[in-house]
C-alpha positions, 0 to 999 in steps of 0.5 A: 530521498527519492532518486530521479526514476522513483520521483518520475514514477511517483509523479506519474502515479499521482497524475493518474489519481493514486496516493502512494505510501506504505501499507500498515495494519492495526489488526487483520482487516484494518489497514492504513496507507501511511505517507512516508514523508509525513508519517500520517495514516489514511484509513483504507476502506477495503470495500471501496478503495482500490489498493495495490501492493508492489511485489517482485512480480509487479503490482498486486491488486488487493482482494478482501482476503489479502488483508488478513493473509498471514505469512509463514513467520506469523505476521500479516503478509502485506504489512509494510509493503509499498502500496498505492491507493485510489 
């Protein structure tokens, strides 16, 4: 359940044309936006969608190479990140 501040933020994103959710991967370079409420996945078209992930420094706009970046523990770096997509 979202608190009031999160709800207001989500509403603002949607009014600005963003879809929000969690970034999930089938494999490096194959990503989906998963709706946290319905758990439905929408394919990310890396070439045409604008995708940003939330980091401690703010929103990071994904570049093509980011979809294949591996973290030090061997997992995809942005897997499971909160994201927004247009």
